[in-house]
Legacy VTK file of the C-alpha trace (Angstrom):
# vtk DataFile Version 3.0
C-alpha trace
ASCII
DATASET POLYDATA
POINTS 312 float
73.813 109.791 92.709
72.628 111.549 89.508
73.917 111.055 86.039
76.291 114.155 86.100
77.948 112.783 89.123
78.350 109.245 87.896
80.020 110.365 84.817
82.464 112.678 86.798
83.353 109.728 88.875
83.855 107.527 85.843
86.159 110.079 84.258
88.237 110.227 87.551
88.512 106.441 87.141
89.784 106.957 83.757
92.446 109.435 85.161
93.498 107.001 87.717
93.865 104.199 85.112
96.158 106.619 83.205
98.289 106.722 86.396
98.431 103.109 86.755
99.275 102.489 83.045
101.863 105.297 83.103
103.545 103.788 86.209
103.710 100.462 84.438
105.290 101.807 81.407
107.980 103.561 83.441
109.390 100.184 84.450
111.394 100.101 81.216
113.704 102.853 79.670
112.246 102.099 76.189
108.671 102.862 77.315
109.454 105.552 80.132
108.922 108.611 78.078
105.527 107.204 76.958
104.608 106.295 80.482
105.365 110.011 81.482
103.053 111.219 78.758
100.144 108.807 79.745
100.534 109.931 83.349
100.584 113.577 82.297
97.326 113.006 80.240
95.729 111.439 83.198
96.646 114.549 85.334
95.216 116.842 82.686
91.982 114.960 82.556
91.674 115.108 86.368
92.323 118.852 86.389
89.857 119.516 83.520
87.047 117.474 84.992
87.570 119.044 88.370
87.183 122.424 86.828
84.003 121.153 85.058
82.753 120.052 88.450
83.390 123.427 90.123
81.583 125.217 87.326
78.685 122.825 87.554
78.420 123.256 91.280
78.735 127.008 91.177
80.319 126.898 94.607
83.457 129.108 93.743
83.206 132.813 94.059
84.933 135.336 91.849
87.684 135.674 94.263
88.026 131.904 94.514
88.399 131.665 90.601
91.008 134.416 90.719
93.034 132.479 93.302
92.631 129.225 91.337
93.873 130.828 88.016
96.665 132.785 89.481
97.816 129.661 91.535
97.629 127.485 88.388
99.599 130.091 86.294
102.334 130.352 88.957
102.706 126.689 89.434
102.887 126.063 85.789
105.541 128.728 85.169
107.564 127.446 88.059
107.332 123.926 86.975
108.244 124.626 83.475
111.152 126.631 84.513
112.351 123.998 86.907
111.937 121.228 84.232
114.083 123.212 81.620
116.836 124.687 83.969
117.448 122.261 86.710
120.368 119.824 85.881
120.051 116.120 86.133
122.557 116.237 89.051
120.189 118.390 90.954
117.156 116.211 90.383
116.987 114.772 93.970
116.651 118.209 95.330
113.883 118.998 92.922
112.035 115.895 93.766
112.359 116.653 97.405
110.841 120.222 96.767
108.085 118.543 94.828
107.472 116.286 97.928
107.317 119.265 100.152
104.713 120.958 97.906
102.629 117.752 97.670
102.699 117.005 101.417
102.068 120.720 102.409
99.054 120.902 99.791
97.486 117.679 101.091
97.824 118.869 104.683
96.144 122.073 103.811
93.293 120.248 102.179
92.691 118.303 105.253
92.930 121.434 107.501
90.382 123.250 105.324
88.052 120.315 105.277
88.240 119.844 109.111
87.455 123.681 109.644
84.665 123.535 107.187
83.132 120.256 108.593
83.481 121.488 112.174
81.512 124.728 111.440
78.774 122.795 109.751
75.451 122.023 111.661
76.453 118.206 111.871
79.863 118.820 113.057
82.905 116.655 112.155
82.210 113.003 111.245
84.353 110.422 112.896
85.437 108.780 109.639
86.334 112.272 108.216
88.379 112.928 111.430
90.400 109.820 110.974
91.553 110.624 107.415
91.951 114.285 108.397
94.496 113.659 111.271
96.388 111.169 109.214
96.586 113.567 106.284
97.681 116.448 108.587
100.236 114.160 110.381
101.916 112.743 107.431
101.550 115.848 105.161
103.163 118.113 107.736
106.089 115.748 108.382
106.630 115.362 104.696
106.533 119.249 104.136
109.330 120.214 106.554
111.288 116.975 106.153
111.413 117.494 102.512
112.648 121.094 102.773
115.466 120.059 105.119
116.475 117.171 102.809
116.571 119.577 99.783
118.615 122.004 101.891
121.183 119.372 102.770
121.615 118.239 99.250
121.858 121.736 97.810
124.372 122.707 100.494
122.236 125.279 102.193
122.190 123.131 105.305
125.275 121.110 106.368
125.274 117.683 104.912
126.765 116.260 108.112
124.440 114.800 110.855
123.015 117.527 113.080
123.042 115.885 116.373
122.526 117.452 119.831
121.951 116.071 123.442
118.361 115.112 123.993
117.500 115.003 120.310
116.135 111.504 120.459
114.039 112.479 123.655
112.649 115.531 121.798
111.705 113.376 118.661
109.855 111.018 120.910
108.026 113.819 122.705
107.061 115.569 119.481
105.589 112.166 118.192
103.721 111.580 121.289
102.315 115.156 121.360
101.147 114.872 117.647
99.772 111.373 118.058
98.109 112.247 121.347
96.443 115.438 120.040
95.316 113.499 116.861
93.672 110.857 119.098
92.045 113.528 121.049
90.531 114.990 117.878
88.906 111.552 117.125
86.553 112.009 120.128
86.264 115.731 120.390
86.155 118.405 117.656
88.895 120.831 118.605
90.666 123.372 116.376
93.427 123.957 118.994
94.190 120.291 119.042
94.450 120.399 115.136
96.893 123.353 115.531
99.027 121.221 118.023
98.928 118.284 115.581
100.238 120.560 112.751
103.001 122.355 114.881
104.276 119.076 116.401
104.328 117.241 112.896
106.183 120.306 111.353
108.717 120.098 114.109
109.014 116.321 113.919
109.698 116.520 110.279
112.712 118.900 110.687
114.082 116.805 113.697
113.697 113.606 111.936
115.835 114.675 108.788
118.441 116.802 110.483
120.392 113.952 112.175
120.637 112.108 108.832
123.859 112.806 106.701
123.647 114.021 103.189
124.967 110.841 101.644
121.724 108.954 102.868
119.437 111.775 101.646
118.415 109.680 98.605
116.957 107.107 100.777
115.183 109.851 103.067
113.763 111.591 99.884
112.240 108.332 98.547
110.686 107.673 102.039
109.306 111.209 102.028
108.004 110.524 98.531
106.017 107.544 99.870
104.702 109.803 102.728
103.621 112.361 100.145
101.622 109.734 98.230
99.989 108.453 101.488
99.068 112.100 102.430
97.567 112.704 99.013
95.478 109.397 99.317
94.243 110.598 102.703
93.304 113.908 101.139
91.449 112.061 98.477
89.506 110.307 101.198
88.732 113.603 102.944
87.245 115.241 99.909
85.871 112.045 98.178
88.150 112.158 95.086
88.915 108.850 93.366
91.837 110.133 91.404
93.588 111.423 94.470
93.080 108.171 96.245
94.444 105.992 93.500
97.429 108.429 92.445
98.269 108.619 96.341
98.140 105.179 96.787
100.340 104.434 93.740
102.996 106.935 94.794
102.857 105.644 98.374
103.322 102.075 97.446
105.961 102.622 94.766
107.952 104.930 97.019
107.749 102.502 99.918
109.147 99.806 97.766
111.790 102.005 96.395
112.836 103.053 99.853
113.225 99.406 101.047
115.354 98.546 98.001
117.623 101.650 98.392
117.934 101.104 102.099
119.093 97.463 101.532
121.461 98.522 98.917
123.095 101.101 101.082
123.046 98.823 104.109
120.711 100.931 106.068
117.792 100.173 108.311
114.480 101.872 107.712
113.943 102.015 111.302
117.283 103.853 111.748
116.421 106.313 108.992
113.064 107.264 110.710
114.600 107.582 114.026
117.486 109.660 112.746
121.105 110.072 113.597
122.502 107.193 111.491
123.141 108.972 108.270
126.606 108.916 106.614
127.700 106.372 109.374
126.797 104.646 112.487
126.193 105.758 116.197
130.070 105.707 116.671
130.497 108.322 114.281
127.876 110.385 115.821
129.671 110.065 119.073
132.969 111.088 117.477
131.239 114.201 115.908
129.913 115.197 119.456
133.456 114.700 120.916
135.315 116.666 118.494
132.751 119.519 118.845
133.374 119.700 122.597
137.089 119.512 122.015
137.380 121.992 119.083
139.237 119.574 116.829
138.704 119.198 113.195
135.755 116.810 112.503
136.746 113.248 111.603
136.020 111.845 108.177
133.225 109.269 107.948
134.078 105.588 107.272
132.702 106.049 103.708
134.870 109.006 102.717
137.913 107.264 104.305
137.388 104.143 102.290
137.236 106.191 99.039
140.561 107.818 100.056
142.115 104.353 100.587
140.935 103.282 97.181
142.529 106.148 95.529
LINES 1 313
312 0 1 2 3 4 5 6 7 8 9 10 11 12 13 14 15 16 17 18 19 20 21 22 23 24 25 26 27 28 29 30 31 32 33 34 35 36 37 38 39 40 41 42 43 44 45 46 47 48 49 50 51 52 53 54 55 56 57 58 59 60 61 62 63 64 65 66 67 68 69 70 71 72 73 74 75 76 77 78 79 80 81 82 83 84 85 86 87 88 89 90 91 92 93 94 95 96 97 98 99 100 101 102 103 104 105 106 107 108 109 110 111 112 113 114 115 116 117 118 119 120 121 122 123 124 125 126 127 128 129 130 131 132 133 134 135 136 137 138 139 140 141 142 143 144 145 146 147 148 149 150 151 152 153 154 155 156 157 158 159 160 161 162 163 164 165 166 167 168 169 170 171 172 173 174 175 176 177 178 179 180 181 182 183 184 185 186 187 188 189 190 191 192 193 194 195 196 197 198 199 200 201 202 203 204 205 206 207 208 209 210 211 212 213 214 215 216 217 218 219 220 221 222 223 224 225 226 227 228 229 230 231 232 233 234 235 236 237 238 239 240 241 242 243 244 245 246 247 248 249 250 251 252 253 254 255 256 257 258 259 260 261 262 263 264 265 266 267 268 269 270 271 272 273 274 275 276 277 278 279 280 281 282 283 284 285 286 287 288 289 290 291 292 293 294 295 296 297 298 299 300 301 302 303 304 305 306 307 308 309 310 311
């Protein structure tokens, strides 16, 4: 490792340290703003040093630089617009959209890395394949799951549990297909298997969130946020980037802890959230919804909404 590469890695470590310090400062309302600024500085450092690395390597073509610049400008404008216009009451939807963007981007990094490595003379390395399939699995599930969660909170998709006969079996089948194709990729380089993993994971993300009611979406969004961080960490391993690994691990760990705390506070089981069909009530409520759909009667209110009515 030459001096330039060593210095680049040290700067990435500095960026990662900013993420750690920023997250620590966010523990208190008094220092939360400063923590956000420190984390923002760390991200700016990571972006700038990445651009320096790309310029030094000279591996990006003119078209590539055009795509990078246009993408950065569009993303910056969209982020600034969202930060200034989205109301605090709509913040969960915005966070869910950010989760979708992060998970989808991480999955695309892994897909590109796999295609690039498979076409190389040495083929795909086993260690690279492990991180790639994990990144694609988690990132794809996060992408579609977060979009459905945001749609439920925004009212674009019904907030009631969307349950149909055979849904659990379909979820299990999608999980088996995705994991099976991923396991096959560990021993055999296969782009069709990668495509199967992507499609099955995307479908599983939709089917995982649809059966969960809108009242439980904050827990789901927190869980998907942890998924996003894990996917980003896997992407860091794929491309060998320290900043991504540390930042993703921080988001994954903090999101996982928050999800557990929220699930306990709302009397929900994490297993039930992942399996689906337990949102805004229990399995009895789900059965009542199926029964009323068949009979054509008005849907029953959930226990939570009924309790509010009684208190009023």
